[in-house]
N, C-alpha and C positions, 0 to 999 in steps of 0.2 A: 911108652911114648916119651918124647922129649919135650923141651920147653922152647919157646920162641919169644923174642922181644918185638913189640910193636912200636915203631918209632916214627913212621910217616903220618902226615895229617889225615889222610884217607883211612888208614888203618885204625887210628885213634878214634876217628869219627864213627867208624863201623862199630867200635866197642862201646860207644856212648848211647846206643839204642837199647831200651829195655827188652824188646822182643828178641834181639840177637843174643843178649846175655842169657835169656831163658832158653833159647835154642842150644847154646853152647853147654849150659847145665844139663839139658835133656840128653845131649849126645855124650855127655860124660857118664851118665847112668845107663844109657842104652848105647851099645857100641855102634849100631847102624840102624837108621830109620829113614824111610822115604819122606818126602816133603808132606805127603798126605798124612802119614802117621804122626809126624811132628805137629802138623796143624791140628789134628784131632786131640792130641794130648795137651796142647797149649791153648786150645780153643781159639785158634786163629783161622782165617780162611786159607785154603791150600795155596791160592795165588799169592797172598801176603807172605806166607811161610816160605814159599819157593823164592820169592824176591829176596827175603832176608838171607836165605841160604846162599844165594848167588852173590850177594854182597860179601858175606863171610868167605866164600870161595875165592872171590877176586882178591881178597887180602891174604889168601893162603892159609886160612884158619880151619877150613873144612874142605872136604873133597868128596866126590861121588865115587862109589865103589862099583863093582861089577853088577850088571843087571841081575835081578832076582830070577831064579830058574823058571818059576811058574809064570812070570810076566816080564818079558824082556824090555818092556817100556818103563818099568819101575826100577829106578836105580837108587839104592839107599845112599844116604849121606853119612859121613863119619868125621870125627875131629881129626885134625892132623897133629895136634899137640895137646898134651894133657895140661900144660901150664902155659899161660900167656901173661907176660909181665910188661910193664911200661918203664922206660928209663926215667931218671929224675928230671925235673924241669931244668931248662937251660942246656940239656944234652940232646934235644930233639930237633933243633934246627930253627929256632926263632919263636916269635910271639905266637904265630898261628898254631904251631905245634904244641907249645906250652898250653895255650887255651884249649886245644883239642884234648890234650892229656888231662887237664883239669876237668873237662866235661866227662871224659871217659871214667875217671876215678870217681867223680860225683855220681854217675849212673851206677857204677858198681857198688858204691856205698849205699845208695838208696835201694838197690836190688837186694843186697845182703840184709839190710834192716827189714825190708818187707818180708823176706823169707823167715827171719827170726820172729817177727811179730805174728806171722801166720802160724808158725810152730807153737808159740805160746798160747794161741787161741784154739789149738787142735786138741783132740782127746789124748794124743800121744804125750803131750806135755805133762799130763797128770799121771801117766803110767809110772809105776815104781822104777822100772829099768831106765827109761829115758829121763825121767825127772832126776834120778840120782846121778846120771852121767852127763847131763847138760852142764856146761861150764861157762861162766862169765867172769873174766878177770879184768879188773880195772885198777890202775895205779896212776898216780900223778907224782912225778919225780923230776928233779932238776937234772938235765943232761945236756951235753954238747951235741951238735949234729953228728959228730963222729961216734959218740956213745950210743946215740939212737940208732945209727946205721949198724953198729956192732950187735946191738940187741936184736934188730930185725934179722940179721944174718943168722944169729944163733937160733931164733925161733924158726926160721925157714929150714935150718939143718935138722932140727928135731922133728919138725912136721914132715919133711920129706922122708925121714926114716920110718915114721909111722904109716905114711901113705904107701910106701913101697912094701912094707911088711903086710899091710892089709891086702894089697893087690896080689900077693903070693899065696894067700890062704883063702879058702872058701868055707864060710860058716853059715848055718841057718840063722835067721833073725837079723840079717843085715838090712839096712835101709840107707838111702843116700844121707850123708852127713855133711854139713857145711862147716868148714874150719875157717874162721875169719878172725884175724888179729890185726889191729891197727896201732900204729905208733906215729904220732904227729906232734908238731909244736902246738901246744895248747894256748889259747888266748888267755892272757893274764886277767884274772878277775878284776873287773872295774876299770880296765884300761883300754880294752878293744885291740890290744896288740899282743903278738906272741911274746912269751917270756924269754 
């Protein structure tokens, strides 16, 4: 699969909803699911799940596949892109787009944090294999915007390499894994402004 950029206000608003982020995650792990299957796994009503899938489809992020052979009324959904990214602020077409982008990034950050906290509370967090492989890297450093951008591009390059390698091999013991790295201008301690 390829990647796509979401730049319009409606697309960014579609990504600012927690249920839609959960649906996109689910369709990353399961290649194809019906709306009913998505609803059951996410503990949503089928009607609600179907609505969110149609919103994502309107934005070109998911699509319906061929009907299932055993039931021609059931058409599974699938992701159209493995990676969805948002352009930097000021590049999306005005204040409304920038606000929608901020909302979408905030929703994604809350979603990622909730997934991490859920993992930490799970039995898997204490297992030797997962405990020894879970990583958290935090650094505070003085950088220019250009240096931060270069760091982000380098992280993306190595991440893409590992994701592609994992997609070419099949091993027992695999589980969905969330790879999340953030780089941002930190608020200077005691000032309330970015350094």
